[in-house]
Structure formats: C-alpha cells, structure tokens
C-alpha positions as CSV (number, residue, x, y, z in Angstrom):
1,M,0.2,-0.1,-0.1
2,N,1.4,3.2,-1.0
3,S,1.6,6.4,1.4
4,A,-1.1,8.1,-0.1
5,S,-4.0,5.6,0.3
6,T,-2.7,5.0,3.6
7,N,-2.8,8.6,4.5
8,L,-6.5,8.7,3.2
9,S,-7.3,5.6,5.5
10,L,-6.5,7.1,8.8
11,P,-9.3,8.8,11.0
12,P,-9.8,12.5,11.1
13,C,-7.8,14.2,14.1
14,P,-10.3,16.0,16.3
15,P,-10.2,19.7,16.3
16,L,-7.5,21.6,18.8
17,K,-9.5,22.8,22.0
18,L,-8.5,25.9,24.2
19,V,-7.6,23.7,26.9
20,T,-5.4,21.7,24.8
21,M,-3.6,24.7,23.9
22,L,-3.3,25.9,27.8
23,R,-1.4,22.5,28.3
24,L,0.8,23.0,25.7
25,G,1.9,26.1,26.8
26,L,3.0,24.6,30.0
27,Y,6.0,23.5,28.3
28,Q,6.6,27.4,27.0
29,M,6.2,28.8,30.5
30,G,8.6,26.2,31.5
31,L,11.4,27.7,29.5
32,G,10.3,31.1,29.9
33,I,11.1,30.1,33.7
34,M,14.4,28.8,32.7
35,S,15.4,32.3,30.6
36,V,14.9,34.1,34.0
37,L,17.0,31.8,35.6
38,T,20.0,31.9,33.2
39,L,19.5,35.4,31.4
40,G,18.2,37.1,34.6
41,V,19.8,35.2,38.0
42,L,23.1,33.9,36.6
43,N,23.9,36.8,34.2
44,R,23.3,39.7,36.9
45,V,25.4,37.6,39.4
46,M,28.1,37.0,37.3
47,I,28.5,41.2,36.4
48,K,27.5,42.5,39.2
49,E,28.0,40.3,42.4
50,L,31.2,38.5,40.9
51,A,32.6,41.5,39.0
52,I,32.8,39.5,35.8
53,P,33.3,41.5,32.2
54,A,30.0,41.7,30.8
55,T,31.4,40.5,27.6
56,I,32.5,37.3,29.1
57,A,29.7,36.5,31.1
58,A,27.4,37.0,28.4
59,G,29.6,35.1,25.7
60,A,29.6,32.2,28.4
61,I,25.9,32.3,28.6
62,A,25.4,32.7,24.8
63,M,27.1,29.4,24.1
64,H,24.0,27.8,24.3
65,Q,22.6,29.7,21.5
66,F,25.8,29.1,19.3
67,V,25.4,25.5,19.1
68,A,22.0,26.1,17.4
69,P,22.8,24.4,14.3
70,A,21.9,21.4,16.4
71,R,18.3,22.4,15.7
72,L,18.5,21.7,12.3
73,W,19.6,17.8,13.2
74,F,17.1,17.3,15.7
75,G,14.1,18.5,13.6
76,Q,15.1,16.3,10.9
77,M,15.4,13.4,13.4
78,S,12.1,13.9,14.7
79,D,10.7,14.1,11.3
80,A,12.4,10.7,10.5
81,R,13.5,8.8,13.2
82,P,10.1,8.5,15.8
83,I,11.2,7.6,19.4
84,G,8.8,4.9,20.4
85,A,5.6,5.5,18.1
86,Y,5.8,9.0,18.0
87,H,7.9,11.6,15.9
88,R,8.1,14.5,18.6
89,T,7.2,13.6,22.2
90,G,10.1,11.4,23.3
91,Y,12.7,14.3,22.3
92,I,10.7,16.8,24.0
93,W,10.7,14.8,27.2
94,I,14.6,13.6,26.9
95,G,15.7,17.2,25.9
96,S,13.9,18.7,29.2
97,L,15.2,16.3,31.4
98,L,18.9,17.0,30.3
99,F,18.6,21.0,30.2
100,A,17.0,20.9,33.9
101,I,20.1,18.8,35.0
102,A,22.5,21.2,32.9
103,S,21.7,24.5,34.6
104,F,22.3,22.9,38.1
105,V,25.8,22.3,37.0
106,A,26.1,25.6,35.1
107,V,25.7,27.4,38.6
108,Q,28.3,25.3,40.4
109,V,30.9,26.1,37.7
110,M,29.7,29.9,38.2
111,W,30.7,29.8,41.7
112,Q,34.1,28.4,41.2
113,I,34.5,31.1,38.7
114,G,34.1,33.5,41.4
115,D,36.1,31.7,44.2
116,S,39.1,31.6,41.9
117,M,38.8,35.4,41.5
118,L,39.7,35.4,45.2
119,G,36.2,36.6,46.7
120,G,34.8,38.3,43.4
121,V,34.3,41.7,44.3
122,Q,36.2,42.1,46.9
123,A,39.7,41.1,45.9
124,G,39.2,40.1,42.8
125,G,41.9,38.9,40.0
126,W,41.6,37.1,36.8
127,T,43.5,34.4,37.1
128,G,44.6,31.3,34.8
129,Q,42.2,29.0,37.0
130,T,39.6,31.5,36.4
131,T,40.0,31.1,32.6
132,A,39.7,27.2,32.8
133,W,36.5,27.6,34.8
134,T,35.1,30.2,32.4
135,G,35.9,27.6,29.6
136,V,34.1,25.0,31.5
137,L,30.9,27.1,31.8
138,A,31.1,27.7,28.4
139,L,30.9,23.9,27.6
140,V,28.4,23.5,30.0
141,F,25.9,26.0,28.7
142,M,26.9,24.7,25.3
143,F,25.3,21.1,26.4
144,Y,22.6,23.0,27.8
145,G,21.9,24.4,24.3
146,I,22.1,21.1,22.6
147,A,19.5,19.7,25.2
148,L,17.4,22.6,24.7
149,S,17.6,22.1,20.8
150,A,16.6,18.5,21.3
151,G,13.5,19.4,23.1
152,S,12.2,22.8,21.6
153,T,12.5,22.0,17.9
154,P,10.5,18.8,18.0
155,F,7.8,20.8,20.3
156,A,7.4,23.8,17.9
157,A,7.2,21.0,14.9
158,L,4.4,19.2,17.3
159,L,2.3,22.6,16.8
160,V,2.4,22.5,13.0
161,D,1.6,19.1,13.5
162,I,-1.7,19.6,15.3
163,S,-2.6,23.0,13.8
164,D,-4.0,24.7,10.6
165,E,-3.7,27.8,8.9
166,E,-6.7,28.9,10.2
167,N,-6.3,28.3,14.1
168,R,-2.7,28.5,14.3
169,P,-2.6,32.4,15.1
170,K,-4.7,31.7,18.4
171,L,-2.4,28.6,19.3
172,V,0.6,30.7,18.5
173,G,-1.2,33.6,21.2
174,V,-2.1,30.8,23.7
175,V,1.5,29.1,23.9
176,W,3.6,31.8,23.8
177,S,1.4,33.5,26.2
178,M,2.3,30.9,28.4
179,L,6.0,31.5,27.6
180,M,5.5,35.1,29.3
181,V,3.2,33.7,32.0
182,G,6.7,31.7,32.5
183,I,9.1,34.7,32.6
184,V,6.6,36.4,35.1
185,V,6.3,33.5,37.4
186,G,10.0,33.0,36.8
187,A,11.1,36.2,38.0
188,L,8.6,36.2,41.0
189,I,9.9,33.0,42.2
190,S,13.6,34.3,41.7
191,A,12.6,37.5,44.0
192,R,11.2,35.6,46.5
193,L,14.0,33.1,47.0
194,L,16.9,35.2,46.6
195,P,17.7,37.3,49.8
196,Q,17.9,41.2,50.0
197,P,21.7,42.0,51.3
198,V,22.3,42.9,55.2
199,G,21.4,46.4,56.0
200,G,19.2,46.9,52.5
201,D,22.8,48.3,50.8
202,C,22.1,47.4,47.1
203,Q,25.5,49.1,46.1
204,A,27.7,46.4,47.5
205,L,27.8,43.1,49.0
206,G,29.4,41.8,51.8
207,S,31.0,38.4,52.6
208,T,27.7,37.3,54.5
209,D,25.4,38.8,51.8
210,L,27.2,36.6,49.1
211,T,27.1,33.6,51.2
212,L,23.4,33.9,51.5
213,L,23.1,34.6,48.0
214,R,25.0,31.7,46.9
215,A,22.7,29.3,48.9
216,A,19.6,31.2,47.7
217,V,20.7,30.7,44.0
218,N,21.8,26.7,44.8
219,R,18.2,26.1,46.1
220,L,16.6,28.2,43.2
221,F,18.3,26.1,40.6
222,L,17.6,22.9,42.3
223,I,14.0,23.3,42.8
224,V,12.9,25.3,39.7
225,P,14.6,22.7,36.8
226,G,12.8,19.8,38.2
227,L,9.5,21.6,38.2
228,V,10.2,22.8,34.8
229,F,10.9,18.9,33.7
230,G,7.5,18.3,35.4
231,L,5.7,21.0,33.2
232,A,7.2,19.6,30.0
233,I,5.8,16.2,30.7
234,L,2.2,17.3,32.1
235,A,2.4,19.8,28.9
236,T,2.8,17.1,26.1
237,A,1.6,13.9,27.4
238,G,-0.8,12.2,24.8
239,V,-1.3,15.2,22.5
240,E,0.6,13.8,19.7
241,K,-1.1,10.4,19.6
242,K,-4.7,12.4,19.8
243,Y,-4.0,15.6,17.7
244,S,-1.2,15.1,15.3
245,R,-1.8,15.2,12.1
246,F,1.6,14.7,10.5
247,A,0.5,11.1,8.9
248,Q,-2.4,12.5,7.2
249,R,-0.3,15.5,5.8
250,S,3.3,14.0,5.0
251,E,3.8,12.3,2.0
252,L,6.9,10.8,3.1
253,V,5.5,9.3,6.3
254,E,6.0,5.6,5.1
255,R,9.0,6.5,3.6
256,E,11.4,7.8,6.2
257,D,14.4,6.4,4.6
258,Q,14.0,9.4,2.1
259,I,13.8,12.2,4.9
260,T,17.8,12.4,4.9
261,L,19.4,15.6,6.2
262,K,20.6,16.3,2.9
263,R,17.5,16.2,1.0
264,A,15.6,18.2,3.9
265,L,18.1,20.7,3.6
266,R,17.6,20.8,-0.1
267,V,14.0,21.3,0.1
268,L,14.5,24.1,2.8
269,T,16.9,26.0,0.4
270,A,14.6,25.8,-2.6
271,S,12.9,29.1,-2.3
272,P,15.1,32.4,-2.0
273,Q,12.5,33.5,0.5
274,T,13.7,31.0,2.8
275,G,17.0,32.8,3.2
276,L,15.6,36.2,3.4
277,F,13.0,35.6,6.1
278,F,16.1,33.5,7.9
279,T,17.7,37.2,7.5
280,F,14.6,38.6,8.9
281,L,14.6,36.5,11.6
282,L,18.1,37.3,12.7
283,F,17.8,41.0,12.7
284,M,14.5,41.2,14.4
285,T,15.4,38.7,17.1
286,I,18.8,40.4,17.5
287,S,17.1,43.7,18.0
288,L,14.5,42.4,20.5
289,F,17.0,40.9,22.7
290,M,20.1,42.8,22.9
291,Q,18.9,44.1,26.2
292,D,18.4,40.5,27.9
293,A,22.1,40.5,29.0
294,I,22.4,43.9,30.4
295,M,19.0,44.8,31.5
296,E,19.4,43.8,35.4
297,S,22.8,45.5,35.4
298,Y,21.1,48.4,34.0
299,G,18.8,48.5,37.0
300,G,21.5,48.0,39.4
301,Q,23.8,50.7,38.0
302,V,21.8,53.0,36.9
303,F,18.7,52.8,39.0
304,G,20.4,51.6,42.4
305,M,18.1,48.5,42.3
306,C,18.9,45.3,44.3
307,V,19.3,41.8,43.1
308,A,15.6,41.1,43.8
309,D,14.4,44.1,42.3
310,T,16.1,44.0,39.1
311,T,14.9,40.3,38.8
312,K,11.4,41.8,39.2
313,L,12.1,43.6,35.9
314,N,11.3,40.8,33.8
315,A,8.0,40.5,35.5
316,F,7.0,43.7,33.9
317,W,8.3,42.7,30.4
318,G,6.5,39.6,30.7
319,T,3.6,41.0,31.4
320,G,3.3,43.6,28.5
321,T,4.4,40.8,26.4
322,L,1.5,38.6,27.5
323,L,-0.9,41.4,26.7
324,G,0.7,41.9,23.4
325,I,0.6,38.2,22.6
326,S,-2.8,37.6,23.9
327,L,-4.3,40.5,21.9
328,T,-2.6,40.3,18.8
329,G,-3.2,36.6,18.5
330,F,-6.9,36.9,18.8
331,A,-7.8,40.4,17.6
332,I,-4.8,42.4,15.7
333,A,-3.4,39.5,13.3
334,P,-6.7,38.0,12.1
335,R,-7.4,41.6,11.1
336,I,-4.5,43.4,9.6
337,G,-2.7,40.0,8.7
338,K,0.6,38.0,10.0
339,K,2.9,39.9,7.8
340,Q,1.5,43.6,9.0
341,T,1.3,42.6,12.5
342,A,5.0,42.1,12.5
343,K,5.9,45.2,10.8
344,L,3.5,46.9,13.0
345,G,5.6,45.4,16.3
346,C,8.9,46.0,14.7
347,F,8.2,49.8,14.9
348,M,6.3,49.9,18.1
349,V,9.5,47.9,19.6
350,A,11.9,50.9,18.1
351,F,10.0,53.7,19.6
352,C,9.6,52.0,23.0
353,L,13.6,51.4,23.1
354,I,13.8,55.3,22.8
355,L,11.5,55.4,26.0
356,V,13.6,52.9,27.7
357,I,16.9,55.4,27.0
358,L,15.1,58.4,28.3
359,T,13.9,57.0,31.6
360,G,17.8,56.1,32.3
361,F,18.3,60.2,32.5
362,T,15.4,60.5,35.3
363,A,17.0,57.3,37.4
364,N,13.4,56.3,38.2
365,P,12.6,52.8,38.5
366,K,9.3,53.4,38.4
367,L,9.3,54.9,34.9
368,L,11.8,52.0,33.9
369,Q,9.1,49.7,35.0
370,Y,6.4,51.4,33.1
371,G,8.8,51.6,30.1
372,L,9.6,47.7,30.1
373,L,5.6,47.1,30.5
374,L,4.9,49.0,27.0
375,F,8.2,47.5,25.5
376,G,6.8,44.1,26.4
377,F,3.5,44.8,25.0
378,A,5.3,45.6,21.5
379,S,7.6,42.7,21.7
380,G,4.4,40.5,21.8
381,V,3.0,41.9,18.8
382,T,6.4,41.5,16.8
383,T,6.5,38.1,18.3
384,T,3.1,36.6,17.3
385,G,3.0,38.1,13.9
386,A,6.6,36.8,13.2
387,I,6.1,33.2,14.6
388,S,2.5,32.7,13.2
389,L,4.1,33.7,9.7
390,M,6.9,31.1,10.2
391,L,4.9,28.4,11.1
392,D,3.4,29.2,7.9
393,L,6.8,29.2,5.9
394,T,6.9,25.7,7.1
395,A,6.3,22.6,4.6
396,A,4.4,19.8,6.6
397,E,6.7,16.8,5.2
398,T,9.6,18.4,6.7
399,A,8.1,20.1,9.6
400,G,11.0,19.9,11.8
401,T,13.9,20.8,9.3
402,F,11.9,24.1,8.8
403,I,11.7,24.2,12.4
404,G,14.9,23.9,12.9
405,A,15.8,26.3,10.6
406,W,13.8,29.2,12.0
407,G,14.9,28.1,15.6
408,L,18.7,28.3,14.2
409,A,18.0,31.5,13.2
410,Q,16.5,32.8,16.4
411,A,19.0,31.0,18.5
412,L,22.2,32.3,16.6
413,A,20.4,35.8,17.0
414,R,19.8,35.4,20.7
415,A,23.5,34.0,20.8
416,I,24.7,37.2,18.9
417,A,22.1,39.5,20.6
418,T,23.6,38.1,24.2
419,V,27.1,39.1,23.5
420,L,26.6,42.1,21.5
421,G,24.5,43.6,24.3
422,G,27.8,43.1,26.6
423,A,29.9,44.1,23.8
424,V,28.3,47.4,23.0
425,L,28.1,47.9,26.7
426,D,31.5,47.5,27.3
427,L,32.2,49.8,24.0
428,G,29.8,52.3,25.3
429,R,32.2,52.7,28.7
430,W,34.9,52.9,26.9
431,I,33.6,56.1,24.6
432,F,31.0,57.8,27.3
433,P,32.3,58.8,30.9
434,N,28.7,58.3,31.6
435,I,27.2,55.1,32.2
436,T,23.7,56.1,31.3
437,L,25.1,56.8,28.1
438,A,26.8,53.6,27.7
439,Y,23.6,51.8,28.1
440,A,21.9,54.1,25.7
441,L,24.0,53.2,23.1
442,V,22.7,49.5,23.4
443,F,19.1,50.5,23.1
444,A,19.9,52.8,19.8
445,T,21.5,49.8,18.3
446,Q,18.2,47.6,18.8
447,A,16.3,50.5,17.6
448,V,18.2,50.5,14.3
449,G,17.9,47.0,14.0
450,M,14.2,46.9,14.1
451,L,14.0,49.4,11.3
452,T,16.1,47.3,9.3
453,A,13.9,44.0,10.1
454,V,10.8,45.9,8.7
455,W,12.7,46.4,5.4
456,L,13.5,42.9,5.1
457,L,10.3,41.6,5.9
458,S,8.4,43.9,3.3
459,R,10.7,41.8,0.6
460,V,9.1,38.4,1.8
461,N,6.8,36.8,-0.6
462,I,4.7,33.9,1.1
463,N,3.2,32.6,-2.6
464,E,6.5,32.5,-3.9
465,F,8.0,30.5,-0.8
466,R,5.1,28.1,-0.8
467,N,5.5,27.4,-4.9
468,N,9.3,26.8,-4.5
469,T,9.0,24.0,-2.0
470,K,6.1,22.3,-3.3
471,A,8.2,21.6,-6.5
472,A,11.0,20.7,-4.4
473,I,9.3,18.4,-2.1
474,T,7.7,16.8,-5.3
475,A,11.4,16.2,-6.8
476,V,11.8,14.5,-3.5
477,M,9.4,12.1,-4.1
478,G,10.4,11.3,-7.4
479,G,14.3,11.2,-6.2
480,E,15.0,13.9,-8.4
481,L,17.5,15.2,-5.3
482,D,20.0,12.8,-5.6
C-alpha cells in the first residue's frame, strides 16, 4: 500500500480545544522560567556580584545559542526517526530532562569562577584558573543548548503537526502567552527566593550577603528546573497521539528513509524566500533581545536597584508581552494579517526602546518599569506576527527541519544579541564617561536593527515560498534530488 492511500485511510483528528492549547503552553511556560534563571539571575550575579566583565559573562551564557545548528539535526531526526511510536514527544521529554540537569551544573561552575577570583568583588583578580573555569562554564552552556534544541525544536514542529492555518494564530497566541507567564512566574519565584542584602545596601555585598546569595541561588536551581521538567511531561503527554496530523499531511510518512538531512536541506533551500525570512528573523531577534544581557545590570548601576528588584523587571516586561501576544493572536493578526502585524510590532519596539533610553536620565525605577511594560507589549505584537508567519513558511513533510531552520535563526540571533549586548555596553563604557549613555548605546543599536528588520520583511513573498517548496518536495518524491 502506498503512502497516499494509507494517509486517506487514517481517521480525522479531533479539533484542537482551548484547554489543550493551554496545556501545551505549560512547556513554553517552563522555558520562560528557565530564561529568567539563566539570563536574569546568573547573568546579573556574574556581572555585578562577581565582577566578571559583561562581554565574558554574556559570551559564556550565549554558548547555549551558538550550538543552534543542532536544531536542524534534531528537527530532521524528529521528522524521520520517531522515538517509540511518536515523532516529537520522546525528543521533548529527553531534552527537557537534560537541560534541567545542565542548568544546576552551570551554577556550580559559576561559583568556582567567583572563588577563583579570590572572593569576587572584594579582592578579585583574573587568573589562569579563572580562565579555565570560564571555559568549563561555556562547555556546560553548550550542552545546555544542545539539550534545549533537542526538546524545543520538536515541540515547535508538534505545533505545526496539530494545527492548520486558520487556528494557528490562536495557538501561537496561547502557547507564547504561557511563555510570558513563565517569565513572570520565574521572576516572582526568583525574587522571593533571592535574599536582600544585610542592611538593605544594594550597591555592595558583604561576605555574609554573598554567602546567603550563594545558598539561595543553589536552592533556586535545584527546585525550579525539576519543576520545569514536570511541566514538559504534563504539557505534551498524549497530545501527539490524539491530535497530530503528521501522518495525514506527509507524503513521506512511510518513506522515512527518504527524509535524509541532505534532502531535507535541499527542500529547505529551494526558495530564495527562505534565506530572506531567515535574515529577517536574525535582525528582528537580535534587536529584540540585546537588552537581555544587560537589563538587570542597567537597573542596578543606573537606577540603584537590588538583585531581587532587578529580577522583578522581567515580570514587567513579561506582563506587557503577555498582553501583546494575547491581544495580537485573537484580534490584531486576524484583522490586518500576520506580515503587517510583524511590521507594526517592529515599529512599536523601536519607539519603546527610545523611551527606555529616556528613563535612564531620570534614574526613576518606576518609569523604567512602565517603560518595560510598554516594551513588552510591543515585543508581544512582534513575536506573534513573526511566529505565525514562521509556521506558515513551513512545509508539512519536513516540518521539523523547517522549524529547526527558523529555530537556528532565532537561536543564533539570541546568541549574537547576548554577546553584542555585553560588547556594546563595554564599548559604550569606553566611549562615554556617563554610564547611562553607555547603556543608551545598546538600546539605540536595537532600535536601528528593528527598522532594518522591517525593510527585510517587506521583501518576503509567501506565495513564492510555497510554490518553490512544493516543487522541491515533489522532486524528493521522484528521487530527483539525488
């Protein structure tokens, strides 16, 4: 029996209910929590409390994004090599377990870096041992990134498998809203578990404060990653079996030997629009996340905020993004279209970054919080438009590979954004005597990048992509790509 007749004999999948969308969102909620722990807590502690240069601290953390090419491989593997009876679920669970473990190991290595600097901020110095431990931290984050790729890429492909073009904006809105819920929850949990310095002095930690901070961070990274792994199981258990349309859509489902990585990449590169959209994702994501590596230290150095207070900044940004995603998925994108939604969001982000710059000259923490709330809303509009468009620019037969490519673009951009944020800050410190101007240089660079992203997006043609990709898949079926 050929694959076409087999696909026709399969029973139709039930419609995707809102409660299932919310349950799937628990996985993204877990990723949101983990992003706060890594980019919020660890990055802040390394830069301010342990006095590690921003470029080095951000570079070590960014290594989990530089291994993003693994996303292509895991995406293709989930297309072609199911674990058990399922193409996506096994990869999601294994990846989630491994990145939970890696995050705790990263914390222990971070403390070794601080110890090697002879007490961190009090009598620190950069030694050969420090360099060695920094290299180990980079390796740990590389493993963390590989594990993250193994889970998150098949998860995004699962969203393609279980949805269609009509309900996809709603699915994206719900699932990525839960990502923002995770960021807010992660920020609140972290703020609750992290101690205030003795005497309330946020500008310098004594040895007692640093000891308390170390114990609190260890406890945080022991409890929360375990919780995140549990959320991954709860989010995806049984979903693929009940809702996946992969077998119905894919002409290659019974010809898995044909979905080699080489052939999948040929399909991926069949349309010039793929590279154009890839470049748009790079610019958009870099411009959206450059502040991730320096926002907590911005709050600490410019606004005089404590560790717990700067961690709460994630809650304001996350709340704004949650509102933006929710409104966009159900109201804005269905009315003006996904492409126009993404453009609108990019313009809004550029405007909000100017507001964030202006708050720095007031040194008023409340204004920074309101500015991040608006910035988060703009980010939500941009994210929903771009992700909905991304899922449309995905061929069902090689969904994992396409999602891997889009994930690669985003991950590379996040890595570049993390390093670039720290590097531009260090450059700003060298150019400007005023620390506020140094941070302003980072935000201004982001705004320019967003306007570049708008120009790139205006050149994307979805119909051309679909026609070229369909022809490439037909060629694969005929064996013409050998």
